[in-house]
C-alpha positions in Angstrom: 15.7 -29.9 13.0 13.7 -26.5 14.6 15.7 -23.8 13.1 15.4 -25.2 9.6 11.4 -25.1 9.5 12.0 -21.9 11.1 13.6 -21.0 7.7 10.9 -22.8 5.6 8.2 -21.2 7.3 10.1 -17.7 6.5 10.8 -18.3 3.2 7.6 -19.5 2.6 5.3 -16.7 4.2 7.1 -14.4 2.7 7.0 -15.7 -0.6 3.5 -16.5 -0.3 2.1 -13.5 1.4 3.7 -11.2 -1.6 1.4 -13.8 -4.0 -1.2 -13.3 -1.7 -0.9 -9.7 -1.2 -1.0 -8.8 -4.9 -3.9 -11.5 -6.0 -6.1 -9.9 -3.1 -4.8 -6.5 -4.6 -5.7 -7.3 -7.9 -8.9 -9.2 -7.4 -11.1 -6.9 -6.1 -11.0 -8.5 -2.7 -9.6 -5.7 -1.7 -11.4 -2.0 -2.3 -9.0 1.2 -2.1 -5.5 -0.4 -2.6 -4.6 -1.6 -6.5 -7.5 0.2 -8.4 -7.7 4.6 -8.4 -11.6 5.6 -8.4 -11.2 5.6 -12.2 -9.2 3.9 -14.4 -8.1 5.4 -17.9 -8.9 2.9 -20.3 -5.1 1.3 -21.0 -5.0 2.0 -17.2 -7.8 -1.0 -16.9 -5.9 -2.8 -19.8 -3.0 -3.0 -17.9 -5.1 -4.1 -15.3 -7.1 -6.3 -16.9 -3.2 -8.3 -18.3 -1.7 -8.3 -14.6 -4.3 -10.1 -13.7 -4.0 -12.7 -16.4 0.1 -12.5 -15.4 -1.1 -13.1 -11.9 -3.0 -16.6 -12.9 -0.2 -17.6 -14.7 2.4 -17.1 -11.9 0.3 -18.8 -9.8 -0.2 -21.5 -12.5 4.5 -21.5 -12.9 3.3 -21.1 -16.2 6.6 -17.9 -16.0 7.0 -17.8 -19.7 3.8 -16.7 -20.6 3.4 -14.2 -17.2 6.0 -12.3 -18.6 4.6 -11.5 -21.6 1.1 -10.5 -20.1 3.2 -7.8 -18.0 5.0 -6.7 -20.6 1.6 -6.3 -23.0 0.2 -4.6 -19.7 3.2 -2.4 -19.9 2.6 -1.8 -23.0 -1.2 -0.6 -22.2 0.3 1.7 -19.4 3.7 2.1 -18.4 3.0 5.1 -15.7 1.1 2.1 -13.8 3.4 0.8 -10.4 1.0 -2.5 -10.3 2.8 -4.2 -13.3 6.0 -3.5 -12.0 5.2 -4.5 -8.7 4.0 -8.2 -10.4 7.5 -8.1 -12.4 8.9 -7.5 -9.5 7.8 -10.6 -8.1 7.7 -12.7 -11.0 11.7 -11.8 -11.3 12.1 -12.8 -7.5 10.3 -15.9 -8.6 12.7 -16.8 -11.0 15.7 -16.0 -9.3 16.8 -12.6 -10.8 16.8 -10.5 -8.0 19.2 -7.7 -9.0 15.7 -7.3 -11.6 13.6 -7.9 -8.6 15.5 -5.0 -6.8 14.9 -2.8 -9.9 11.1 -3.2 -10.2 10.5 -2.6 -6.9 12.4 0.7 -6.8 10.6 1.3 -10.1 6.7 0.3 -9.0 7.8 2.7 -6.3 8.7 5.7 -8.5 5.3 5.2 -9.8 3.2 5.4 -6.5 5.4 5.5 -3.9 1.9 5.9 -2.0 1.1 2.5 -2.5 1.5 0.5 0.8 1.9 -2.8 -0.7 4.6 -1.7 -2.8 7.0 -1.0 0.7 5.5 -4.4 2.6 6.2 -6.3 -0.1 9.5 -4.8 -1.1 10.5 -4.4 2.5 9.5 -8.2 2.7 12.2 -8.9 -0.4 15.1 -6.8 1.3 14.3 -9.4 4.5 14.9 -12.4 2.2 17.5 -10.9 1.6 19.8 -10.3 4.8 19.1 -6.2 4.3 17.3 -6.0 7.5 18.0 -2.6 8.8 15.9 -1.6 4.8 13.5 -3.6 5.5 12.7 -2.4 8.2 12.3 1.3 7.0 10.2 0.1 3.9 7.9 -1.8 7.1 7.4 1.3 8.6 6.8 3.3 5.5 4.2 0.4 4.7 2.5 1.1 8.4 2.7 4.5 7.1 1.2 4.5 3.7 -2.2 6.7 3.4 -5.1 4.4 3.0 -3.3 1.2 3.7 -5.0 -1.1 5.9 -3.3 -4.3 6.1 -1.3 -3.8 9.0 -1.9 -7.1 10.7 0.0 -8.7 7.8 3.2 -5.6 8.0 3.5 -6.4 11.3 3.2 -10.1 11.0 6.4 -9.8 8.4 8.3 -7.3 10.8 8.2 -10.0 13.6 8.9 -12.3 11.2 12.0 -9.8 9.4 13.2 -9.2 13.5 13.4 -12.7 13.9 15.2 -13.4 11.4 17.6 -10.6 12.2 17.8 -12.1 15.9 16.1 -8.4 16.5 14.3 -9.8 19.9 13.4 -5.7 20.9 11.9 -5.4 17.2 10.3 -8.9 17.4 8.3 -8.4 20.4 7.6 -4.8 19.5 5.7 -6.4 16.7 4.1 -8.8 17.8 2.6 -7.0 20.7 1.1 -4.4 18.1 -0.3 -7.7 16.0 -1.7 -8.7 19.0 -4.0 -6.0 19.2 -5.2 -7.1 15.8 -4.9 -10.3 14.6 -4.2 -11.9 18.4 -4.8 -15.3 17.3 -1.9 -14.6 14.5 0.1 -13.1 17.5 -0.1 -16.7 19.2 0.4 -18.2 16.3 4.1 -16.6 15.6 4.7 -16.9 19.2 4.2 -21.0 19.6 6.9 -20.4 16.2 9.8 -18.4 17.6 10.1 -20.6 20.8 
């Protein structure tokens, strides 16, 4: 029962974190991550379409979300954000090969976005590709202007737990405790 509870929690955390990170970035609650100092008209239109798509995804209206994301790409095919949200969309509908492809496209469009690495790493961990997941968590932490370190350390600890990598799990928990001791304590309780 305890193992099942941990697995359910991990799946929920990874999916909800992916959506939450994207939603917060897009809603402007976290400055500097999802937006450039000045958007072109096309990028602003693409950004607006992505916001609409996230609303549809939250309501499980996948067809409408996909249409909105396709329109976002019509506005600006060089903007990383529609690809990142498309990766999440494909995860939600269970098309992992397309999710992988769109994470890669997002990284090609903007390799300096820590959120892409963090979300991609969580996806890789869900797939059991732990070595690549840890590599991408590290890249997120090293990304310029990336400040959601606590979420990445939390994801790293959860992934390490799933991989039965106790030293990495403990290291991530120690680093998380410096930033968010309450969350670190909650994870420690979960891992017992």
